[in-house]
C-alpha positions in Angstrom: 22.0 -16.4 14.1 25.1 -16.8 16.3 28.5 -18.1 15.3 27.9 -21.0 17.6 24.7 -22.0 15.7 26.6 -21.5 12.5 29.1 -24.2 13.6 26.6 -26.7 15.1 24.1 -27.2 12.3 22.4 -30.6 13.0 22.2 -31.4 9.3 25.1 -30.9 6.8 23.5 -29.3 3.8 26.1 -30.9 1.5 25.2 -34.4 2.7 21.4 -34.0 3.0 20.3 -30.8 1.3 16.6 -31.7 1.4 16.8 -32.5 5.1 18.6 -29.2 5.6 15.7 -27.3 4.3 13.2 -29.4 6.2 12.0 -31.6 3.4 12.0 -35.3 2.3 12.3 -36.0 -1.4 10.5 -39.2 -2.6 11.5 -41.4 -5.5 8.8 -40.0 -7.7 10.2 -36.5 -7.2 7.5 -35.3 -4.8 8.4 -33.7 -1.5 7.0 -33.8 2.0 7.6 -31.0 4.4 8.7 -32.1 7.9 7.2 -29.1 9.6 3.8 -27.5 9.5 3.7 -23.8 8.5 3.7 -21.4 11.5 0.3 -19.8 12.2 0.4 -16.0 12.4 -0.1 -14.7 15.9 -1.1 -11.2 17.0 1.8 -10.2 19.4 0.7 -6.6 19.8 0.9 -7.0 23.6 4.5 -8.0 23.5 6.6 -6.0 25.9 9.6 -5.1 23.6 10.9 -2.2 21.7 8.3 -2.7 19.0 4.6 -3.4 18.7 3.3 -5.8 16.0 0.0 -6.6 14.5 -0.9 -9.3 12.0 -3.6 -8.7 9.4 -4.9 -11.0 6.6 -4.3 -9.8 3.0 -6.0 -12.5 1.1 -7.6 -15.3 3.0 -8.1 -17.5 -0.1 -4.3 -17.5 -0.5 -3.4 -17.5 3.2 -1.3 -14.4 2.6 -0.9 -11.9 5.4 1.2 -9.0 6.7 2.8 -8.1 10.0 2.9 -4.4 10.9 5.9 -3.5 13.1 6.5 -0.1 14.6 8.5 1.4 17.6 6.5 1.0 20.8 7.5 4.5 21.8 5.7 5.9 18.8 2.4 5.0 20.4 3.2 7.1 23.5 4.5 10.1 21.6 2.7 13.4 22.1 3.3 14.3 18.5 1.8 12.8 15.3 5.2 12.3 13.5 5.0 9.8 10.7 7.9 7.4 9.9 9.3 6.1 6.7 7.6 2.9 5.5 9.7 -0.2 4.8 7.9 -3.0 3.0 9.9 -6.1 3.9 10.1 -9.5 2.2 11.6 -12.4 4.1 14.0 -15.0 2.7 14.0 -18.8 2.6 14.7 -19.6 -1.1 11.0 -19.3 -1.9 10.4 -22.7 -0.3 11.0 -22.3 3.5 10.8 -19.7 6.3 8.1 -17.2 7.1 7.5 -13.8 8.7 7.7 -15.7 12.0 11.3 -17.0 11.4 13.4 -15.6 14.3 16.2 -14.3 12.2 13.8 -12.2 10.2 11.8 -11.1 13.2 15.0 -9.8 14.8 15.9 -7.9 11.6 12.7 -6.2 11.0 12.3 -5.3 14.7 15.7 -3.7 14.6 14.8 -1.8 11.5 11.6 -0.5 13.1 13.3 0.5 16.4 16.6 1.8 15.2 15.9 3.8 12.0 13.1 4.2 13.2 10.4 3.2 10.7 7.1 1.5 10.2 7.8 -2.0 8.7 5.3 -4.2 7.0 6.5 -7.8 6.5 4.7 -9.8 3.9 3.8 -13.5 4.1 3.6 -14.8 0.6 2.9 -18.3 -0.8 5.7 -20.9 -1.0 7.0 -23.2 -3.7 6.8 -25.9 -4.8 3.1 -25.8 -4.0 3.0 -22.3 -5.5 5.9 -21.8 -7.9 7.1 -18.4 -9.1 5.7 -16.0 -10.1 3.2 -16.7 -7.2 5.4 -14.9 -4.6 5.9 -11.9 -6.9 2.1 -11.8 -7.5 1.4 -12.0 -3.8 3.8 -9.2 -3.0 2.4 -7.0 -5.7 -1.1 -7.6 -4.3 0.3 -6.6 -0.9 1.4 -3.2 -2.3 -2.1 -2.5 -3.6 -3.4 -3.6 -0.2 -1.0 -1.4 1.7 -1.8 1.7 -0.4 -5.4 1.5 0.9 -4.2 1.9 4.5 -6.0 -1.2 5.7 -5.2 -0.5 9.4 -5.1 2.5 11.6 -1.4 1.8 12.5 -0.5 2.4 8.9 -2.9 5.3 8.5 -1.7 7.1 11.6 2.1 6.4 11.7 3.4 5.5 8.2 4.6 8.2 5.8 3.5 6.8 2.5 5.5 9.4 0.6 8.7 7.7 1.9 8.4 4.0 1.0 11.2 1.5 0.5 11.0 -2.1 -0.7 13.5 -4.3 1.2 14.1 -8.0 1.1 16.6 -10.6 2.4 17.9 -13.4 0.2 14.8 -14.6 -1.7 13.1 -11.5 -0.4 15.9 -9.5 -2.0 15.1 -11.2 -5.3 11.4 -10.3 -4.8 12.3 -6.6 -4.0 14.3 -6.6 -7.3 11.6 -8.0 -9.6 8.7 -6.3 -7.7 10.5 -3.0 -8.0 10.8 -3.2 -11.7 7.1 -4.1 -12.0 6.0 -1.4 -9.5 7.9 1.3 -11.3 5.7 0.6 -14.4 2.5 1.1 -12.4 3.8 3.8 -10.0 0.8 6.0 -10.6 -1.6 3.3 -9.7 0.1 2.8 -6.3 -0.5 6.3 -5.0 -0.5 7.5 -2.3 2.3 4.9 -1.9 5.5 6.5 -3.3 8.5 4.2 -3.5 11.8 5.9 -3.2 14.2 3.0 -3.3 15.0 -0.8 -3.2 17.2 -2.5 -0.6 18.5 -5.9 -1.6 20.0 -7.6 1.4 22.1 -10.6 0.3 19.8 -11.1 -2.7 19.2 -14.7 -3.9 20.1 -15.0 -7.6 21.3 -17.9 -9.6 22.4 -19.2 -13.0 23.4 -22.4 -14.8 27.1 -21.6 -14.9 28.9 -21.5 -11.5 30.6 -18.3 -10.4 34.0 -18.2 -8.8 32.5 -17.6 -5.4 30.2 -20.6 -5.8 33.1 -22.8 -6.8 35.2 -21.5 -3.9 32.4 -22.0 -1.4 31.0 -25.2 -2.8 31.1 -26.8 0.7 29.6 -23.8 2.5 27.6 -24.8 5.6 24.9 -22.1 5.3 23.9 -21.9 1.6 26.1 -24.2 -0.6 25.3 -24.2 -4.3 23.6 -27.6 -4.0 21.0 -26.1 -1.7 20.5 -23.1 -4.0 20.0 -25.5 -6.9 17.3 -27.4 -5.0 15.5 -24.2 -4.1 15.5 -23.0 -7.7 14.4 -26.5 -8.9 11.4 -26.2 -6.5 10.8 -22.5 -7.0 11.0 -21.9 -10.7 8.2 -22.6 -13.1 8.0 -26.2 -14.3 10.7 -26.9 -16.9 12.7 -23.8 -16.3 16.4 -23.8 -15.5 18.5 -21.4 -13.4 19.0 -19.1 -16.4 15.4 -18.1 -16.2 15.0 -14.4 -15.7 13.5 -14.9 -12.2 16.7 -16.5 -11.2 19.3 -14.8 -13.4 18.8 -11.1 -13.6 21.4 -10.8 -16.4 19.0 -12.7 -18.7 16.2 -10.2 -18.2 18.6 -7.2 -18.6 20.1 -8.6 -21.8 16.7 -9.3 -23.3 15.4 -5.8 -22.4 18.1 -3.2 -22.2 15.4 -0.6 -21.3 14.3 -2.7 -18.3 15.3 0.0 -15.8 14.3 3.1 -17.7 11.3 3.8 -15.5 13.2 3.2 -12.3 15.8 5.8 -13.5 13.0 8.2 -14.5 11.5 8.0 -11.1 14.8 8.6 -9.5 14.7 5.5 -7.3 17.9 4.5 -5.6 19.1 0.9 -4.9 21.3 -0.6 -2.3 22.7 -4.2 -2.7 24.5 -5.7 0.3 26.5 -8.9 0.7 29.5 -10.6 2.2 32.5 -12.6 1.1 31.4 -15.7 2.9 28.3 -15.9 0.8 28.5 -18.1 -2.4 26.2 -15.6 -4.1 28.5 -12.6 -3.7 29.9 -12.7 -7.2 26.3 -12.5 -8.6 25.5 -9.6 -6.3 28.7 -7.7 -7.2 28.0 -8.2 -10.9 24.5 -7.0 -10.6 25.7 -3.7 -9.1 28.3 -3.3 -11.9 25.8 -3.9 -14.6 23.2 -1.6 -13.1 25.8 1.2 -12.8 26.6 0.7 -16.4 22.9 1.2 -17.2 22.8 4.5 -15.3 20.8 3.2 -12.3 21.5 5.0 -9.0 22.9 1.9 -7.2 25.4 1.3 -4.5 27.0 -2.0 -3.3 28.0 -2.6 0.3 30.0 -5.8 0.7 31.6 -6.9 4.0 34.3 -9.4 5.0 34.1 -12.4 7.3 30.4 -13.0 7.4 28.1 -15.6 5.7 24.7 -15.8 4.1 22.0 -15.1 6.6 24.3 -13.3 9.0 
């Protein structure tokens, strides 16, 4: 997303937060989406640096995955296998998809520059399917991937070097899914997860942080938009101090939450920027995880914004 786009948003999220996320809220509390979901398209003939292929995971849930790998890999004379990055897109659990351009650009660059085989997961959205639906879909995706459902995965992905990565809400998914996956690691073989990458993870809480207060009028993800996304995404009746939203709640209620992650030797990376209202929550998560003995690093930059 360019700086120009950042400055010329057609809808001010602080004036019309529902319109900003592509929705209309009715007096009875129901919502109407202004856009139909994008239909997955097989773009494997695209002449770019990567080749992609879309495959259905669960037709009854309309969940699917896009496999992305460097195009040059198909023309290699060797059978080198690349690390496997399982990627979860953002959108506050309520909008966006694998097809959203900003996420397409990110996972294409991951595949071509690392290089790696990337599998981007399309999960169900709220409020039609509130949390934990997205977590359940992504856990189902891990079991689907471990069975090597396509020759591209079987031939080119190194299942012994797997990483869970997500942006924004996808970072939230990678966090919660990682905790769950660590408990069933043996059932996921030959998939061997080595680490979690949380890119600008989407977390919340009832009490505002200093960065949320400071950036209350942010043009990308102001707290009022985050509030709406949590209202639509969390289980009915839950507030932002639910453990799905506020990781501190889960950690305080279960001090041993990360014992299995530590035992497996998984590493974590949390990234963020000072233009993101969520940065204080991200920094605090890194601090608490370090106190728990988790192998975690934080990488926080200056001058950027959520989604950049």
